[in-house]
C-alpha positions in Angstrom: 0.0 0.0 0.0 1.5 3.4 -1.0 2.4 5.9 1.7 -0.4 8.2 0.7 -3.0 5.5 1.0 -1.6 4.6 4.5 -2.0 8.2 5.6 -5.5 8.4 4.3 -6.5 5.2 6.1 -4.9 6.4 9.3 -6.7 9.8 9.2 -10.1 8.9 7.8 -13.3 7.8 9.5 -13.3 4.2 8.3 -16.5 2.9 6.7 -17.0 -0.8 6.5 -18.9 -3.0 4.1 -19.7 -6.6 4.9 -20.7 -8.7 1.9 -23.0 -11.6 3.0 -25.7 -11.6 5.6 -25.4 -15.2 6.9 -24.9 -15.9 10.5 -21.2 -15.0 10.8 -21.3 -12.1 8.2 -24.1 -10.6 10.2 -22.3 -11.1 13.5 -19.1 -9.5 12.2 -21.1 -6.6 10.8 -22.7 -6.2 14.2 -19.2 -6.1 15.8 -17.9 -3.6 13.3 -21.0 -1.4 13.7 -20.0 -0.8 17.4 -16.8 0.9 16.2 -17.3 2.1 12.6 -20.1 3.1 10.2 -21.0 -0.3 8.7 -23.2 -1.5 5.8 -24.2 -5.1 5.4 -25.0 -6.4 1.9 -27.8 -9.0 1.8 -28.9 -10.8 -1.3 -32.6 -10.8 -0.3 -34.6 -7.6 0.3 -36.6 -9.2 3.1 -33.4 -9.8 5.1 -32.1 -6.2 4.6 -35.5 -4.7 5.5 -35.7 -6.8 8.7 -32.2 -5.7 9.8 -32.9 -2.0 9.1 -36.4 -2.0 10.6 -36.2 -4.5 13.5 -32.4 -4.9 14.0 -32.6 -8.7 13.7 -31.8 -11.4 11.2 -34.4 -14.1 12.0 -33.3 -16.4 9.1 -29.9 -17.1 10.7 -29.8 -15.5 14.2 -33.4 -15.7 15.5 -33.7 -14.3 19.0 -30.6 -12.1 18.9 -30.6 -8.3 18.6 -28.2 -6.5 16.3 -26.5 -3.2 16.9 -28.9 -0.4 16.1 -26.3 1.4 14.0 -25.9 -1.5 11.6 -27.5 -0.8 8.2 -28.3 -3.2 5.4 -28.8 -3.0 1.7 -29.3 -5.2 -1.4 -27.4 -2.8 -3.5 -23.7 -3.9 -4.0 -23.0 -0.4 -5.3 -24.4 1.3 -2.2 -22.5 -1.0 0.1 -19.1 -0.9 -1.5 -18.6 2.5 -3.3 -17.8 4.5 -0.2 -16.3 1.6 1.9 -12.8 1.9 3.2 -12.7 -1.8 4.3 -14.6 -4.6 2.6 -15.3 -7.9 4.4 -16.2 -10.9 2.4 -18.6 -13.3 4.2 -20.0 -15.6 1.4 -19.4 -19.3 1.0 -16.4 -20.5 -0.9 -18.6 -21.9 -3.7 -19.9 -18.4 -4.6 -16.9 -16.4 -3.4 -15.3 -15.6 -6.8 -18.6 -14.6 -8.5 -19.5 -12.2 -5.7 -16.0 -10.8 -5.6 -16.3 -10.1 -9.3 -19.5 -8.3 -8.8 -18.1 -6.4 -5.8 -14.9 -5.4 -7.7 -16.9 -3.1 -10.0 -17.4 -0.7 -7.1 -14.2 -1.2 -5.1 -12.0 1.9 -4.8 -8.2 1.6 -5.1 -6.2 0.3 -2.2 -9.2 -0.7 -0.1 -8.3 -3.7 2.1 -10.4 -6.9 1.5 -10.9 -9.2 4.5 -12.1 -12.8 4.1 -14.3 -14.5 6.7 -14.7 -17.7 4.6 -13.2 -20.9 5.9 -13.0 -22.9 2.8 -11.1 -23.6 -0.4 -12.1 -23.0 -4.0 -13.2 -26.1 -6.0 -11.1 -26.8 -9.1 -8.4 -24.2 -8.5 -7.6 -25.3 -4.8 -7.0 -21.7 -4.0 -7.4 -20.1 -0.6 -9.9 -17.2 -0.4 -7.2 -14.6 -0.1 -5.7 -16.0 -3.3 -9.0 -15.6 -5.0 -9.2 -12.0 -3.8 -5.8 -11.3 -5.2 -6.7 -12.8 -8.6 -9.9 -10.8 -8.9 -8.6 -7.5 -7.4 -4.8 -7.6 -7.7 -2.9 -5.0 -5.7 -5.5 -4.7 -2.8 -4.3 -5.5 0.7 -5.8 -8.8 1.8 -6.5 -10.2 5.3 -8.3 -13.0 7.1 -10.4 -12.8 10.2 -10.5 -16.2 11.8 -10.5 -18.1 15.1 -12.9 -20.0 17.5 -15.9 -17.8 16.9 -19.4 -19.2 17.1 -21.8 -16.5 15.9 -24.5 -16.9 18.6 -22.0 -16.9 21.5 -20.4 -13.7 20.2 -23.8 -12.0 19.8 -24.7 -13.2 23.3 -21.8 -11.3 24.6 -19.6 -14.2 25.6 -15.9 -13.4 25.7 -14.1 -14.6 22.5 -10.8 -14.1 20.7 -9.9 -14.0 17.0 -6.9 -13.4 14.7 -6.6 -10.9 11.9 -4.0 -12.3 9.6 -2.2 -10.0 7.1 1.5 -9.5 6.2 1.1 -5.7 6.8 1.3 -4.7 10.5 -0.2 -1.3 9.7 -3.2 -2.8 8.1 -3.5 -5.3 10.9 -3.6 -2.6 13.5 -6.3 -0.7 11.7 -8.4 -3.8 11.2 -8.0 -4.7 14.9 -9.7 -1.4 15.7 -12.6 -2.2 13.4 -13.6 -5.5 15.0 -12.3 -5.5 18.6 -14.2 -4.6 21.8 -13.9 -5.5 25.5 -15.4 -9.0 25.0 -14.0 -9.7 21.5 -10.2 -9.7 21.5 -8.5 -9.5 18.1 -4.8 -10.6 17.8 -2.6 -10.1 14.8 -0.6 -12.7 12.8 1.4 -12.3 9.6 0.9 -16.0 8.6 -2.0 -15.7 6.2 -1.5 -19.2 4.7 -1.4 -20.9 8.1 -4.4 -19.0 9.5 -6.5 -19.6 6.3 -5.6 -23.3 6.1 -6.3 -23.9 9.8 -9.8 -22.4 9.3 -10.5 -24.5 6.2 -9.1 -27.8 7.4 -10.7 -27.8 10.9 -14.1 -28.1 9.3 -13.2 -31.4 7.8 -12.0 -32.7 11.2 -15.1 -31.4 12.8 -17.2 -33.7 10.6 -15.1 -36.6 11.8 -15.7 -35.5 15.4 -19.4 -35.2 14.8 -19.5 -38.7 13.3 -17.9 -40.1 16.5 -20.6 -38.4 18.6 -23.3 -39.7 16.3 -21.9 -43.2 16.6 -22.2 -42.9 20.4 -18.5 -43.0 21.2 -17.2 -41.2 24.3 -14.8 -38.4 25.2 -11.7 -40.6 24.7 -12.6 -41.0 21.0 -13.4 -37.4 20.5 -10.1 -36.3 22.1 -8.2 -38.7 19.9 -10.0 -37.4 16.7 -9.3 -33.7 17.7 -5.7 -34.3 18.6 -4.8 -36.5 15.6 -6.9 -34.1 13.4 -4.7 -31.3 14.6 -1.6 -33.3 13.5 -3.1 -33.7 10.1 -4.0 -30.1 9.5 -0.6 -29.0 10.8 1.2 -31.4 8.4 -0.7 -30.1 5.3 -0.7 -26.5 6.5 3.1 -26.4 7.0 3.6 -28.2 3.7 1.8 -25.4 2.0 4.0 -22.7 3.7 2.2 -22.1 7.0 4.1 -21.5 10.3 3.8 -24.6 12.6 3.2 -22.2 15.6 0.0 -20.9 13.9 -1.7 -24.3 14.2 -1.1 -24.3 18.0 -3.0 -21.0 18.3 -6.4 -19.5 17.8 -6.6 -20.2 14.1 -5.5 -23.8 14.5 -6.2 -25.6 17.8 -8.6 -23.0 19.1 -10.9 -23.0 16.1 -10.6 -26.8 15.8 -11.7 -27.5 19.4 -14.6 -25.1 19.2 -15.9 -26.5 15.9 -15.4 -30.1 17.0 -17.3 -29.8 20.3 -19.9 -27.1 19.9 -23.6 -28.0 19.3 -23.8 -24.8 17.3 -21.1 -26.1 14.8 -22.6 -26.8 11.3 -19.8 -29.2 10.4 -20.0 -31.1 13.6 -23.8 -31.4 13.1 -23.3 -32.8 9.6 -20.9 -35.5 11.1 -23.3 -36.3 13.9 -26.2 -36.9 11.6 -24.0 -39.1 9.3 -23.0 -41.0 12.4 -26.7 -41.7 13.1 -26.9 -43.4 9.7 -28.3 -40.6 7.5 -27.0 -39.9 4.1 -25.0 -36.7 3.2 -27.8 -35.6 0.8 -30.4 -35.9 3.5 -28.3 -33.8 6.0 -27.3 -31.1 3.5 -30.8 -30.7 2.1 -32.4 -29.8 5.4 -29.8 -27.2 6.3 -30.2 -23.5 5.6 -26.5 -22.7 6.1 -23.4 -24.0 4.4 -21.2 -26.6 6.1 -17.9 -25.8 4.3 -16.2 -29.1 5.4 -18.2 -31.2 3.0 -16.8 -29.6 -0.2 -13.5 -28.7 1.4 -12.8 -32.4 2.1 -12.5 -33.0 -1.6 -10.0 -30.2 -2.1 -8.1 -31.2 1.0 -7.5 -34.7 -0.4 -6.3 -33.2 -3.7 -3.9 -31.0 -1.9 -2.7 -33.8 0.4 -1.9 -35.9 -2.7 -0.1 -33.0 -4.4 2.0 -32.3 -1.3 2.6 -36.0 -0.4 0.9 -35.6 3.0 -0.9 -38.5 4.7 -4.3 -37.5 6.1 -6.2 -40.6 7.2 -9.0 -38.8 9.1 -9.6 -36.4 6.3 -9.5 -39.3 3.8 -12.3 -41.1 5.7 -14.4 -37.9 5.9 -14.0 -37.5 2.1 -15.1 -41.1 1.6 -18.2 -40.6 3.7 -19.1 -37.3 2.1 -18.4 -38.2 -1.6 -18.0 -41.9 -2.0 -20.9 -43.5 -0.2 -18.9 -44.8 2.8 -20.8 -44.9 6.1 -19.5 -43.3 9.3 -19.3 -46.7 10.9 -17.2 -48.0 8.0 -15.0 -44.9 8.3 -14.2 -45.5 11.9 -13.6 -49.3 11.3 -11.2 -48.2 8.6 -9.2 -46.0 10.9 -8.8 -48.5 13.8 -6.5 -51.1 12.0 -4.0 -48.4 10.9 -0.5 -48.9 12.3 0.3 -46.5 15.2 3.7 -45.0 14.4 5.4 -42.1 16.2 3.0 -39.5 17.6 5.2 -36.8 15.9 4.7 -38.3 12.4 
Protein backbone atom coordinates (compact mmCIF):
# COMPACT_ATOMS: atom_id res chain seq x y z
CA UNK A 1 0.00 0.00 0.00
CA UNK A 2 1.47 3.39 -1.00
CA UNK A 3 2.40 5.87 1.74
CA UNK A 4 -0.40 8.25 0.70
CA UNK A 5 -3.00 5.49 1.02
CA UNK A 6 -1.63 4.60 4.47
CA UNK A 7 -1.97 8.20 5.61
CA UNK A 8 -5.51 8.40 4.32
CA UNK A 9 -6.47 5.17 6.10
CA UNK A 10 -4.89 6.42 9.32
CA UNK A 11 -6.75 9.75 9.22
CA UNK A 12 -10.12 8.88 7.75
CA UNK A 13 -13.27 7.80 9.52
CA UNK A 14 -13.26 4.22 8.29
CA UNK A 15 -16.46 2.92 6.71
CA UNK A 16 -17.01 -0.82 6.53
CA UNK A 17 -18.93 -2.97 4.06
CA UNK A 18 -19.69 -6.59 4.92
CA UNK A 19 -20.72 -8.70 1.93
CA UNK A 20 -22.97 -11.58 2.96
CA UNK A 21 -25.72 -11.65 5.59
CA UNK A 22 -25.40 -15.20 6.86
CA UNK A 23 -24.86 -15.90 10.55
CA UNK A 24 -21.17 -15.01 10.75
CA UNK A 25 -21.26 -12.15 8.25
CA UNK A 26 -24.11 -10.56 10.18
CA UNK A 27 -22.28 -11.08 13.48
CA UNK A 28 -19.07 -9.48 12.20
CA UNK A 29 -21.09 -6.57 10.79
CA UNK A 30 -22.68 -6.21 14.24
CA UNK A 31 -19.20 -6.09 15.82
CA UNK A 32 -17.92 -3.55 13.29
CA UNK A 33 -20.99 -1.35 13.73
CA UNK A 34 -20.03 -0.82 17.37
CA UNK A 35 -16.82 0.89 16.20
CA UNK A 36 -17.33 2.15 12.65
CA UNK A 37 -20.15 3.06 10.23
CA UNK A 38 -21.05 -0.33 8.73
CA UNK A 39 -23.22 -1.46 5.82
CA UNK A 40 -24.21 -5.12 5.41
CA UNK A 41 -24.98 -6.39 1.93
CA UNK A 42 -27.78 -8.99 1.80
CA UNK A 43 -28.87 -10.82 -1.31
CA UNK A 44 -32.56 -10.76 -0.31
CA UNK A 45 -34.56 -7.61 0.33
CA UNK A 46 -36.57 -9.18 3.14
CA UNK A 47 -33.35 -9.77 5.11
CA UNK A 48 -32.09 -6.22 4.57
CA UNK A 49 -35.46 -4.73 5.54
CA UNK A 50 -35.65 -6.78 8.72
CA UNK A 51 -32.16 -5.68 9.78
CA UNK A 52 -32.95 -2.03 9.10
CA UNK A 53 -36.42 -2.01 10.64
CA UNK A 54 -36.17 -4.50 13.51
CA UNK A 55 -32.40 -4.95 14.03
CA UNK A 56 -32.65 -8.73 13.71
CA UNK A 57 -31.80 -11.43 11.17
CA UNK A 58 -34.38 -14.08 11.98
CA UNK A 59 -33.32 -16.41 9.15
CA UNK A 60 -29.92 -17.10 10.71
CA UNK A 61 -29.85 -15.53 14.17
CA UNK A 62 -33.38 -15.70 15.54
CA UNK A 63 -33.70 -14.25 19.01
CA UNK A 64 -30.57 -12.08 18.86
CA UNK A 65 -30.62 -8.30 18.60
CA UNK A 66 -28.17 -6.54 16.28
CA UNK A 67 -26.47 -3.22 16.89
CA UNK A 68 -28.91 -0.39 16.07
CA UNK A 69 -26.26 1.44 14.03
CA UNK A 70 -25.92 -1.47 11.59
CA UNK A 71 -27.53 -0.77 8.22
CA UNK A 72 -28.27 -3.23 5.41
CA UNK A 73 -28.82 -2.99 1.66
CA UNK A 74 -29.33 -5.24 -1.36
CA UNK A 75 -27.37 -2.81 -3.54
CA UNK A 76 -23.75 -3.86 -3.98
CA UNK A 77 -22.96 -0.40 -5.30
CA UNK A 78 -24.40 1.31 -2.22
CA UNK A 79 -22.50 -0.99 0.11
CA UNK A 80 -19.07 -0.87 -1.53
CA UNK A 81 -18.62 2.47 -3.32
CA UNK A 82 -17.82 4.46 -0.16
CA UNK A 83 -16.30 1.59 1.86
CA UNK A 84 -12.77 1.87 3.23
CA UNK A 85 -12.71 -1.79 4.29
CA UNK A 86 -14.62 -4.61 2.58
CA UNK A 87 -15.32 -7.88 4.42
CA UNK A 88 -16.23 -10.94 2.36
CA UNK A 89 -18.61 -13.31 4.16
CA UNK A 90 -19.96 -15.56 1.43
CA UNK A 91 -19.42 -19.34 1.05
CA UNK A 92 -16.41 -20.52 -0.93
CA UNK A 93 -18.63 -21.90 -3.71
CA UNK A 94 -19.90 -18.42 -4.59
CA UNK A 95 -16.94 -16.37 -3.39
CA UNK A 96 -15.35 -15.60 -6.76
CA UNK A 97 -18.61 -14.64 -8.46
CA UNK A 98 -19.55 -12.24 -5.66
CA UNK A 99 -16.00 -10.84 -5.63
CA UNK A 100 -16.25 -10.12 -9.35
CA UNK A 101 -19.53 -8.28 -8.81
CA UNK A 102 -18.14 -6.38 -5.83
CA UNK A 103 -14.93 -5.43 -7.69
CA UNK A 104 -16.89 -3.13 -10.02
CA UNK A 105 -17.44 -0.71 -7.13
CA UNK A 106 -14.23 -1.18 -5.11
CA UNK A 107 -11.98 1.88 -4.80
CA UNK A 108 -8.20 1.61 -5.13
CA UNK A 109 -6.16 0.25 -2.19
CA UNK A 110 -9.20 -0.67 -0.08
CA UNK A 111 -8.32 -3.73 2.07
CA UNK A 112 -10.43 -6.86 1.55
CA UNK A 113 -10.92 -9.19 4.52
CA UNK A 114 -12.09 -12.79 4.14
CA UNK A 115 -14.25 -14.55 6.74
CA UNK A 116 -14.70 -17.67 4.60
CA UNK A 117 -13.20 -20.90 5.94
CA UNK A 118 -13.05 -22.94 2.77
CA UNK A 119 -11.10 -23.64 -0.42
CA UNK A 120 -12.15 -23.01 -4.02
CA UNK A 121 -13.18 -26.09 -5.97
CA UNK A 122 -11.10 -26.78 -9.07
CA UNK A 123 -8.38 -24.20 -8.45
CA UNK A 124 -7.64 -25.34 -4.85
CA UNK A 125 -7.05 -21.70 -3.98
CA UNK A 126 -7.45 -20.11 -0.57
CA UNK A 127 -9.92 -17.23 -0.44
CA UNK A 128 -7.21 -14.56 -0.14
CA UNK A 129 -5.66 -15.99 -3.30
CA UNK A 130 -9.02 -15.63 -5.04
CA UNK A 131 -9.23 -12.03 -3.83
CA UNK A 132 -5.76 -11.29 -5.21
CA UNK A 133 -6.70 -12.79 -8.57
CA UNK A 134 -9.91 -10.77 -8.86
CA UNK A 135 -8.61 -7.47 -7.42
CA UNK A 136 -4.80 -7.55 -7.68
CA UNK A 137 -2.94 -4.96 -5.67
CA UNK A 138 -5.47 -4.68 -2.84
CA UNK A 139 -4.31 -5.49 0.71
CA UNK A 140 -5.82 -8.80 1.83
CA UNK A 141 -6.50 -10.18 5.29
CA UNK A 142 -8.28 -13.01 7.09
CA UNK A 143 -10.38 -12.78 10.25
CA UNK A 144 -10.50 -16.24 11.80
CA UNK A 145 -10.53 -18.15 15.09
CA UNK A 146 -12.86 -20.03 17.46
CA UNK A 147 -15.87 -17.78 16.94
CA UNK A 148 -19.40 -19.17 17.05
CA UNK A 149 -21.81 -16.47 15.94
CA UNK A 150 -24.52 -16.86 18.58
CA UNK A 151 -22.03 -16.90 21.45
CA UNK A 152 -20.43 -13.69 20.18
CA UNK A 153 -23.83 -12.01 19.83
CA UNK A 154 -24.75 -13.20 23.33
CA UNK A 155 -21.76 -11.27 24.64
CA UNK A 156 -19.59 -14.22 25.64
CA UNK A 157 -15.87 -13.43 25.68
CA UNK A 158 -14.09 -14.57 22.51
CA UNK A 159 -10.82 -14.10 20.66
CA UNK A 160 -9.91 -13.99 16.99
CA UNK A 161 -6.92 -13.43 14.72
CA UNK A 162 -6.56 -10.88 11.94
CA UNK A 163 -3.97 -12.30 9.56
CA UNK A 164 -2.21 -10.02 7.08
CA UNK A 165 1.45 -9.46 6.17
CA UNK A 166 1.15 -5.70 6.76
CA UNK A 167 1.31 -4.72 10.47
CA UNK A 168 -0.15 -1.28 9.74
CA UNK A 169 -3.20 -2.79 8.08
CA UNK A 170 -3.48 -5.32 10.91
CA UNK A 171 -3.55 -2.57 13.54
CA UNK A 172 -6.29 -0.66 11.71
CA UNK A 173 -8.40 -3.80 11.24
CA UNK A 174 -8.04 -4.70 14.91
CA UNK A 175 -9.69 -1.36 15.69
CA UNK A 176 -12.59 -2.19 13.35
CA UNK A 177 -13.58 -5.48 14.98
CA UNK A 178 -12.33 -5.54 18.59
CA UNK A 179 -14.18 -4.65 21.77
CA UNK A 180 -13.89 -5.48 25.47
CA UNK A 181 -15.36 -8.96 24.96
CA UNK A 182 -14.02 -9.70 21.47
CA UNK A 183 -10.24 -9.69 21.50
CA UNK A 184 -8.46 -9.53 18.12
CA UNK A 185 -4.82 -10.61 17.84
CA UNK A 186 -2.64 -10.14 14.76
CA UNK A 187 -0.63 -12.73 12.81
CA UNK A 188 1.39 -12.32 9.61
CA UNK A 189 0.92 -15.99 8.61
CA UNK A 190 -2.01 -15.68 6.21
CA UNK A 191 -1.49 -19.15 4.72
CA UNK A 192 -1.43 -20.90 8.09
CA UNK A 193 -4.43 -19.04 9.48
CA UNK A 194 -6.46 -19.65 6.34
CA UNK A 195 -5.58 -23.34 6.08
CA UNK A 196 -6.33 -23.87 9.77
CA UNK A 197 -9.80 -22.42 9.28
CA UNK A 198 -10.53 -24.53 6.22
CA UNK A 199 -9.10 -27.83 7.45
CA UNK A 200 -10.71 -27.78 10.89
CA UNK A 201 -14.14 -28.06 9.26
CA UNK A 202 -13.20 -31.44 7.81
CA UNK A 203 -11.97 -32.73 11.17
CA UNK A 204 -15.15 -31.39 12.82
CA UNK A 205 -17.20 -33.68 10.57
CA UNK A 206 -15.13 -36.62 11.84
CA UNK A 207 -15.68 -35.51 15.44
CA UNK A 208 -19.40 -35.25 14.83
CA UNK A 209 -19.47 -38.72 13.30
CA UNK A 210 -17.89 -40.08 16.50
CA UNK A 211 -20.61 -38.42 18.56
CA UNK A 212 -23.32 -39.74 16.26
CA UNK A 213 -21.94 -43.25 16.61
CA UNK A 214 -22.23 -42.94 20.38
CA UNK A 215 -18.52 -42.97 21.23
CA UNK A 216 -17.17 -41.22 24.31
CA UNK A 217 -14.81 -38.42 25.19
CA UNK A 218 -11.72 -40.59 24.66
CA UNK A 219 -12.59 -41.01 20.99
CA UNK A 220 -13.43 -37.35 20.54
CA UNK A 221 -10.14 -36.30 22.13
CA UNK A 222 -8.21 -38.68 19.89
CA UNK A 223 -9.96 -37.38 16.75
CA UNK A 224 -9.31 -33.75 17.66
CA UNK A 225 -5.67 -34.33 18.57
CA UNK A 226 -4.80 -36.49 15.57
CA UNK A 227 -6.85 -34.14 13.40
CA UNK A 228 -4.70 -31.26 14.59
CA UNK A 229 -1.64 -33.25 13.53
CA UNK A 230 -3.13 -33.71 10.05
CA UNK A 231 -4.02 -30.08 9.49
CA UNK A 232 -0.60 -29.02 10.79
CA UNK A 233 1.17 -31.38 8.38
CA UNK A 234 -0.70 -30.09 5.35
CA UNK A 235 -0.68 -26.47 6.48
CA UNK A 236 3.08 -26.40 6.98
CA UNK A 237 3.64 -28.24 3.70
CA UNK A 238 1.80 -25.36 2.03
CA UNK A 239 3.96 -22.74 3.71
CA UNK A 240 2.20 -22.10 7.03
CA UNK A 241 4.08 -21.53 10.29
CA UNK A 242 3.79 -24.59 12.63
CA UNK A 243 3.17 -22.24 15.59
CA UNK A 244 0.03 -20.90 13.91
CA UNK A 245 -1.65 -24.29 14.23
CA UNK A 246 -1.11 -24.28 18.00
CA UNK A 247 -2.96 -20.95 18.27
CA UNK A 248 -6.44 -19.53 17.82
CA UNK A 249 -6.59 -20.16 14.07
CA UNK A 250 -5.53 -23.79 14.52
CA UNK A 251 -6.16 -25.60 17.78
CA UNK A 252 -8.58 -22.98 19.11
CA UNK A 253 -10.86 -23.05 16.09
CA UNK A 254 -10.57 -26.83 15.81
CA UNK A 255 -11.66 -27.47 19.41
CA UNK A 256 -14.63 -25.07 19.23
CA UNK A 257 -15.86 -26.49 15.92
CA UNK A 258 -15.44 -30.11 17.01
CA UNK A 259 -17.31 -29.84 20.32
CA UNK A 260 -19.93 -27.12 19.93
CA UNK A 261 -23.60 -28.03 19.33
CA UNK A 262 -23.76 -24.82 17.26
CA UNK A 263 -21.13 -26.09 14.77
CA UNK A 264 -22.59 -26.82 11.34
CA UNK A 265 -19.81 -29.21 10.37
CA UNK A 266 -20.01 -31.14 13.61
CA UNK A 267 -23.79 -31.35 13.08
CA UNK A 268 -23.28 -32.85 9.61
CA UNK A 269 -20.93 -35.47 11.06
CA UNK A 270 -23.27 -36.30 13.92
CA UNK A 271 -26.18 -36.90 11.56
CA UNK A 272 -23.95 -39.05 9.34
CA UNK A 273 -22.98 -41.04 12.43
CA UNK A 274 -26.66 -41.68 13.10
CA UNK A 275 -26.94 -43.36 9.70
CA UNK A 276 -28.35 -40.57 7.54
CA UNK A 277 -27.00 -39.86 4.05
CA UNK A 278 -25.03 -36.74 3.18
CA UNK A 279 -27.78 -35.58 0.81
CA UNK A 280 -30.43 -35.88 3.53
CA UNK A 281 -28.35 -33.85 5.96
CA UNK A 282 -27.35 -31.09 3.54
CA UNK A 283 -30.83 -30.67 2.05
CA UNK A 284 -32.37 -29.81 5.42
CA UNK A 285 -29.77 -27.16 6.33
CA UNK A 286 -30.23 -23.46 5.56
CA UNK A 287 -26.52 -22.71 6.11
CA UNK A 288 -23.40 -24.03 4.40
CA UNK A 289 -21.16 -26.63 6.06
CA UNK A 290 -17.89 -25.83 4.29
CA UNK A 291 -16.18 -29.06 5.38
CA UNK A 292 -18.19 -31.21 2.97
CA UNK A 293 -16.81 -29.62 -0.20
CA UNK A 294 -13.49 -28.74 1.41
CA UNK A 295 -12.78 -32.42 2.11
CA UNK A 296 -12.47 -33.04 -1.62
CA UNK A 297 -9.99 -30.19 -2.13
CA UNK A 298 -8.06 -31.22 0.98
CA UNK A 299 -7.45 -34.69 -0.40
CA UNK A 300 -6.31 -33.22 -3.72
CA UNK A 301 -3.86 -30.97 -1.86
CA UNK A 302 -2.69 -33.81 0.38
CA UNK A 303 -1.88 -35.89 -2.70
CA UNK A 304 -0.12 -32.99 -4.41
CA UNK A 305 2.05 -32.33 -1.33
CA UNK A 306 2.61 -35.97 -0.38
CA UNK A 307 0.93 -35.57 3.02
CA UNK A 308 -0.85 -38.45 4.74
CA UNK A 309 -4.28 -37.49 6.14
CA UNK A 310 -6.18 -40.62 7.22
CA UNK A 311 -8.98 -38.85 9.10
CA UNK A 312 -9.64 -36.38 6.29
CA UNK A 313 -9.54 -39.28 3.83
CA UNK A 314 -12.30 -41.11 5.69
CA UNK A 315 -14.40 -37.94 5.90
CA UNK A 316 -14.01 -37.51 2.14
CA UNK A 317 -15.08 -41.12 1.58
CA UNK A 318 -18.23 -40.63 3.66
CA UNK A 319 -19.15 -37.30 2.07
CA UNK A 320 -18.37 -38.20 -1.56
CA UNK A 321 -17.97 -41.95 -2.02
CA UNK A 322 -20.92 -43.47 -0.16
CA UNK A 323 -18.94 -44.84 2.77
CA UNK A 324 -20.81 -44.95 6.09
CA UNK A 325 -19.54 -43.32 9.27
CA UNK A 326 -19.30 -46.73 10.91
CA UNK A 327 -17.19 -48.05 8.05
CA UNK A 328 -14.98 -44.95 8.26
CA UNK A 329 -14.18 -45.55 11.92
CA UNK A 330 -13.58 -49.25 11.33
CA UNK A 331 -11.17 -48.20 8.57
CA UNK A 332 -9.17 -46.00 10.95
CA UNK A 333 -8.77 -48.54 13.75
CA UNK A 334 -6.51 -51.08 11.97
CA UNK A 335 -3.99 -48.42 10.94
CA UNK A 336 -0.50 -48.90 12.33
CA UNK A 337 0.28 -46.51 15.17
CA UNK A 338 3.67 -44.99 14.42
CA UNK A 339 5.41 -42.11 16.17
CA UNK A 340 3.05 -39.49 17.56
CA UNK A 341 5.19 -36.82 15.91
CA UNK A 342 4.69 -38.25 12.40
